[in-house]
MDTraj code that builds the backbone (N, CA, C; nanometers):
import mdtraj as md
import numpy as np

residues = "MET THR ASP PHE THR VAL PRO ASP MET SER CYS GLY HIS CYS VAL LYS THR ILE THR ALA ALA ILE MET SER GLN ASP ALA ASN ALA THR VAL THR THR ASP LEU ASN SER LYS THR VAL SER VAL HIS SER ARG LEU ALA ASP ALA GLU ILE ARG GLN LEU MET THR GLN ALA GLY TYR PRO PRO ALA VAL".split()
xyz = np.array([
    [0.0844, -0.1171, 0.0000],
    [0.0000, 0.0000, 0.0000],
    [0.0892, 0.1236, 0.0000],
    [0.0495, 0.2210, -0.0801],
    [0.1236, 0.3458, -0.0898],
    [0.0329, 0.4612, -0.0517],
    [0.0872, 0.5544, 0.0254],
    [0.0123, 0.6728, 0.0658],
    [0.0564, 0.7930, -0.0167],
    [-0.0416, 0.8725, -0.0584],
    [-0.0161, 0.9947, -0.1331],
    [-0.0838, 1.1100, -0.0609],
    [-0.0178, 1.2234, -0.0531],
    [-0.0785, 1.3445, 0.0010],
    [-0.1294, 1.4258, -0.1171],
    [-0.2569, 1.4625, -0.1116],
    [-0.3206, 1.5340, -0.2223],
    [-0.3745, 1.6670, -0.1681],
    [-0.2936, 1.7740, -0.1771],
    [-0.3320, 1.9025, -0.1184],
    [-0.4644, 1.9585, -0.1701],
    [-0.5002, 1.9298, -0.2935],
    [-0.6220, 1.9863, -0.3534],
    [-0.7485, 1.9055, -0.3244],
    [-0.7371, 1.7941, -0.2555],
    [-0.8535, 1.7107, -0.2246],
    [-0.9292, 1.7710, -0.1072],
    [-1.0561, 1.8085, -0.1315],
    [-1.1290, 1.8773, -0.0250],
    [-1.2741, 1.8322, -0.0051],
    [-1.3227, 1.7426, -0.0932],
    [-1.4643, 1.7057, -0.0815],
    [-1.4888, 1.5658, -0.1396],
    [-1.6125, 1.5229, -0.1284],
    [-1.6511, 1.3920, -0.1793],
    [-1.6341, 1.3794, -0.3293],
    [-1.6562, 1.4882, -0.4016],
    [-1.6374, 1.4850, -0.5472],
    [-1.4917, 1.4562, -0.5807],
    [-1.4000, 1.5183, -0.5072],
    [-1.2571, 1.4934, -0.5275],
    [-1.2256, 1.3450, -0.5068],
    [-1.2782, 1.2907, -0.3981],
    [-1.2556, 1.1496, -0.3648],
    [-1.3066, 1.0593, -0.4763],
    [-1.4278, 1.0857, -0.5253],
    [-1.4861, 1.0038, -0.6321],
    [-1.4028, 1.0119, -0.7593],
    [-1.3556, 1.1314, -0.7926],
    [-1.2766, 1.1504, -0.9138],
    [-1.1441, 1.0758, -0.9057],
    [-1.0772, 1.0879, -0.7930],
    [-0.9489, 1.0197, -0.7739],
    [-0.9681, 0.8690, -0.7770],
    [-1.0676, 0.8204, -0.7056],
    [-1.0951, 0.6766, -0.7011],
    [-1.1276, 0.6226, -0.8398],
    [-1.2122, 0.6926, -0.9128],
    [-1.2498, 0.6486, -1.0478],
    [-1.1287, 0.6453, -1.1403],
    [-1.0419, 0.7438, -1.1290],
    [-0.9228, 0.7491, -1.2155],
    [-0.8343, 0.6273, -1.1922],
    [-0.8126, 0.5931, -1.0677],
    [-0.7268, 0.4781, -1.0353],
    [-0.7947, 0.3478, -1.0753],
    [-0.9219, 0.3353, -1.0431],
    [-0.9922, 0.2100, -1.0711],
    [-1.0191, 0.1901, -1.2204],
    [-1.0090, 0.2955, -1.2993],
    [-1.0255, 0.2796, -1.4444],
    [-0.9117, 0.1968, -1.5039],
    [-0.7983, 0.1953, -1.4351],
    [-0.6836, 0.1187, -1.4819],
    [-0.6577, -0.0076, -1.4012],
    [-0.7147, -0.0154, -1.2808],
    [-0.7027, -0.1349, -1.1980],
    [-0.8326, -0.1497, -1.1181],
    [-0.9246, -0.2261, -1.1745],
    [-1.0565, -0.2435, -1.1129],
    [-1.0494, -0.3108, -0.9767],
    [-0.9392, -0.3786, -0.9471],
    [-0.9237, -0.4476, -0.8196],
    [-0.8480, -0.3655, -0.7157],
    [-0.8155, -0.2430, -0.7495],
    [-0.7417, -0.1574, -0.6562],
    [-0.8269, -0.1264, -0.5335],
    [-0.7590, -0.1052, -0.4221],
    [-0.8245, -0.0587, -0.3004],
    [-0.7783, 0.0846, -0.2795],
    [-0.8739, 0.1773, -0.2762],
    [-0.8429, 0.3182, -0.2588],
    [-0.9130, 0.3667, -0.1323],
    [-0.8351, 0.4148, -0.0365],
    [-0.8885, 0.4653, 0.0893],
    [-0.8463, 0.6106, 0.1017],
    [-0.9409, 0.6969, 0.1378],
    [-0.9099, 0.8388, 0.1475],
    [-0.9397, 0.8926, 0.2865],
    [-0.8674, 0.9982, 0.3231],
    [-0.8915, 1.0697, 0.4480],
    [-0.8884, 1.2187, 0.4145],
    [-1.0061, 1.2795, 0.4089],
    [-1.0146, 1.4205, 0.3725],
    [-0.9456, 1.5111, 0.4747],
    [-0.9525, 1.4756, 0.6018],
    [-0.8907, 1.5594, 0.7052],
    [-0.7403, 1.5718, 0.6867],
    [-0.6753, 1.4608, 0.6534],
    [-0.5300, 1.4638, 0.6345],
    [-0.4911, 1.4767, 0.4873],
    [-0.5937, 1.4802, 0.4004],
    [-0.5726, 1.4910, 0.2543],
    [-0.4811, 1.3787, 0.2037],
    [-0.5097, 1.2580, 0.2525],
    [-0.4294, 1.1408, 0.2189],
    [-0.5106, 1.0399, 0.1399],
    [-0.4463, 0.9824, 0.0392],
    [-0.5050, 0.8740, -0.0393],
    [-0.4116, 0.7542, -0.0257],
    [-0.4650, 0.6413, 0.0204],
    [-0.3884, 0.5178, 0.0319],
    [-0.4355, 0.4243, -0.0774],
    [-0.3400, 0.3697, -0.1515],
    [-0.3739, 0.2863, -0.2666],
    [-0.2997, 0.1538, -0.2591],
    [-0.3750, 0.0460, -0.2753],
    [-0.3170, -0.0875, -0.2899],
    [-0.3563, -0.1310, -0.4306],
    [-0.2559, -0.1435, -0.5186],
    [-0.2833, -0.1687, -0.6598],
    [-0.1678, -0.2422, -0.7252],
    [-0.1979, -0.3038, -0.8379],
    [-0.0928, -0.3667, -0.9179],
    [-0.0160, -0.2616, -0.9974],
    [-0.0701, -0.1395, -1.0043],
    [-0.0054, -0.0310, -1.0776],
    [0.1166, 0.0207, -1.0015],
    [0.2151, 0.0678, -1.0763],
    [0.3330, 0.1284, -1.0147],
    [0.2950, 0.2647, -0.9578],
    [0.3699, 0.3085, -0.8578],
    [0.3427, 0.4386, -0.7960],
    [0.3408, 0.5507, -0.9000],
    [0.4337, 0.5465, -0.9954],
    [0.4400, 0.6502, -1.0989],
    [0.3117, 0.6520, -1.1826],
    [0.2566, 0.5340, -1.2107],
    [0.1317, 0.5268, -1.2876],
    [0.0160, 0.5866, -1.2075],
    [0.0124, 0.5581, -1.0783],
    [-0.0936, 0.6121, -0.9931],
    [-0.0826, 0.7639, -0.9864],
    [0.0394, 0.8142, -0.9677],
    [0.0616, 0.9593, -0.9656],
    [0.0124, 1.0237, -1.0956],
    [0.0436, 0.9607, -1.2067],
    [0.0035, 1.0144, -1.3375],
    [-0.1491, 1.0160, -1.3502],
    [-0.2149, 0.9101, -1.3086],
    [-0.3611, 0.9044, -1.3163],
    [-0.4250, 1.0128, -1.2293],
    [-0.3718, 1.0316, -1.1096],
    [-0.4257, 1.1332, -1.0201],
    [-0.4031, 1.2734, -1.0775],
    [-0.2861, 1.2952, -1.1354],
    [-0.2546, 1.4245, -1.1955],
    [-0.3457, 1.4523, -1.3142],
    [-0.3663, 1.3514, -1.3994],
    [-0.4553, 1.3685, -1.5157],
    [-0.5980, 1.3955, -1.4722],
    [-0.6360, 1.3446, -1.3561],
    [-0.7724, 1.3676, -1.3046],
    [-0.7847, 1.5061, -1.2405],
    [-0.6729, 1.5783, -1.2284],
    [-0.6763, 1.7130, -1.1727],
    [-0.6371, 1.7225, -1.0263],
    [-0.5866, 1.6123, -0.9710],
    [-0.5490, 1.6093, -0.8293],
    [-0.4082, 1.5543, -0.8139],
    [-0.3085, 1.6338, -0.8499],
    [-0.1704, 1.5850, -0.8407],
    [-0.1274, 1.5659, -0.6952],
    [-0.0661, 1.4530, -0.6653],
    [-0.0166, 1.4312, -0.5289],
    [0.1088, 1.5149, -0.5046],
    [0.1295, 1.5527, -0.3795],
    [0.2507, 1.6271, -0.3429],
    [0.3700, 1.5352, -0.3579],
    [0.4828, 1.5955, -0.3868],
    [0.6065, 1.5185, -0.4051],
    [0.6709, 1.4931, -0.2719],
])
top = md.Topology()
chain = top.add_chain()
for i, resn in enumerate(residues, 1):
    res = top.add_residue(resn, chain, resSeq=i)
    for name in ("N", "CA", "C"):
        top.add_atom(name, md.element.get_by_symbol(name[0]), res)
traj = md.Trajectory(xyz[None], top)
């Protein structure tokens, strides 16, 4: 499992968009979010770089 900090994540719509972006490439991924800490935890067969790219393309780039 990898944790990403997403500074721009602030609501349920953000969570749905991020989750959909990741699951579009790995339907078996587990995506857990925490709006208070702006953290997204992902367990996926995708590489971290691929997940970062998907989140960025969805408009929610993770912090480096």
